[in-house]
N, C-alpha and C positions, 0 to 999 in steps of 0.2 A: 464567257465572252463568245460572241458570234461575229464571223467575218462575212460581209456582204460584198461580193465582187461584181461590179457592173461592166458589161460591154459598153462601148461608146456609141458608134454609128448605128442608128436605128433603134437604140434602146434609150439613150439619154438625149440624143439630139440628131438632127439632120443638117448636113452642111449645105444643102442646095446644090450638090454636085461638085463642090470645091475640091474634094479629094480626088475624084475621077479626073477632073480637068488638070489638076496639078501633076498627077502621075502621067497623063497623056503627054503633057509638055516635057516632062523629064525624060520619058522614054524616047520621044522624038529627038530631043537634044542629045541624048547619050548614045542611043542605038540607031537613030534614024528610022524609027518605027512610027509612022504617022497615024496608025489606027488605035493607038493606046491599048486599052484592055478590051477592045472589041472581041466578043466571042468568049470572054472569060467572065464567069459569074462570081463576083467578089464576096458575096455575103458570107460572113463568118470566117473568112480566110485571113491569114496574116499577110502583112505587106510583102515580106519576102516570098511567101507562097504565091501570091498574085503575080509578082514579077517573074518567078520561075515558070509559071504557066504561060505567061505571055511569050517568054523566050522559047519555050517548047513549041508553042503554036507557030512561031515564025522560024523554027529550025535553028535557034541560036542559044540552046541551053549551055553550050560550052562557054558562053560569055557570063554565065551565072557563077561568079566567083566572089569571094569576100572582097578582093581588091576592087572589082567593078562595082559591087554594091556600096562600098565605102565612097565611091565617086558619085554613083547615081542618087543615093538617098539624100545627101545634102542639097543637091539640085532640086529634088522633089520637095524637100522641106521649105526651100526658098520659094518655090512656086506656090506651095500650100499656104504659106503665110499671106501671100498676095491674094490668092483666091478667097481665103476666109475673110479677109478684110473687105473684099469687093462683093461678097455673096449677099444678094438681096433676099434669098430664100432660106437663109440659115434659121433654124428653129429648135428651141428647147422643147422637147415633147411634153404633152400634157401629163401632169402629176409628178414630173421629175423633181422640180424644185421643192415642192411640198414634201415629197418622200425623203429626199436626201436630208433636208432640214430636220425633219422629224426623227429620222434614224440617228443623225449625228448628235442629237441632244440626249440620246439614250446611252447610259454608261456602259451597257453590256453589248454595244455594237461598235464595230470598227469597219469603216467603209474603204473599199479599195477598187481597183480596176483589174479586169481580165479582158484585154483587148488585143486584136491583131494589129492595131496601129503601132508604129514606132513610138517610143516613149515621148519624144519631142513633139511628134505630130499629135498625139493624144492630148498633151498639155496645151498645145495651140488651140485645139478645138474647145477644150474645157475653159480656157481663158476667155475665148470669144463668147462662150455661153455664161460666163460668170460662175462657174461651178468648180473651179480648180481647187479651192480651199477645202472642199469636203472629202477629197480622196487622198489619203495619207501614204499609200503604197500601191503597188500593182505589179502585174506581169504583162509584158508587151511583146509585139512582134519583133522588136529589137533584142529581146531576150531569147526567143526561140521561134523557129519557123513552124513547129508543131504546136497546136493550140493546147493540147493536154499539158505539154511541158511548160508553157508560159503560165498556165493556171497553177501548176505546182510551184513555179517560181514565186507567184503572187502569194500563195499560201505560206511559203517559207519566209517571205519578207514580213508577213503578218506575224508569224511566230517570233521573228527576231524583234519586232516592235513590242509585243505584249508577252505572250507565252504560247506554247503549243495548245491548239484546240482540237477537239475530236472532229473527224470528218463530217459527221452529221451537223456540226455547228458552222460549216462553211456553205455558203449559198452563192450560186452563179446566176446572175440575172442577165438574160440576153434575148435577142429577137430572131435567132436563126437555129436550125437544127444542129449546127455545129456547136453552138453554146451548150446544148443539151447533151449531145454525144460526148464531147470532150470533158464537160463538167462531170458526167457520170464516170468517165475513165479516171478522172482525178479524185473520185470517191466523194464528190461534193453533192449537195442537194441542188436541184435546178429549178429555176423560175423562168418560164417562158412568157414573153410578152409580144403580142402580135402588132407591134407598132412599126415594124419594118416592112419587108417585102414578102413575108410569109403569113398566111392566114392562121387563125387560131386552130382550126381543124388540122392544118398541115403540121403545126408544131405539136399538137396533142398526139399525133401519130408516133412521135418519138418518145412518148411517155415521160414527160417532165414530171417532177414532183408537184408542181403547181403551175397553172397556166391562166393568163388573163389577156383580155383584148387590149388593155391599156394600163398604164401605171396610175391612171385616174379612173376611179377613186383609189386612194392609197390604203384605206382601212383593211380590205381583204388581204393585201400584201403584207402589211405590218402584222396582222393577226397570224398569218402563216409563218412569218419569220420568227415570231415570238412563241409559237406553239411547241 
């Protein structure tokens, strides 16, 4: 059995800015911060990590508490649902649908998620994309602020569903250097795809086990995963 754990934003889909707009609205309503995540590069970071960096930037990390997050994140998720519904630039990335359909039909593959999104936020995005039924488990920003930890959570949930698998049978598919770095820290194999904001050369500098410009065509990716 092999686990293939996908990142969401920039790997499976693009929301057309829905997530950024939703978080900006939530931060403005909760902390009166009108500039949202301006100055913070979110790629590959977890939602709690992004909020922490925003508050550090504006001198308010003392407000980064579990109690305040339990208030902020439901507001964010409410805005996110609205933004996803209204987003005209929402896009399922090339090759994604064919790849997950192909892998899900193979008996020796189990598909999951390893994403910095809150679990509910990830599910909203996947439902909007019509992809939610393909991913049976995952690790999320709501599980851990550190990406390595959430990958380990995802792997453990896969073990609970099926059986323990060797580290070399776990694959992290993502579009940022953090997917590569944290995937390696979790002892998984890493597949980098330059479908987000990083070029193929930039991703290759972090030495992923496999790298492609796009998930389309799917044949080289499937061949690597099966090798």
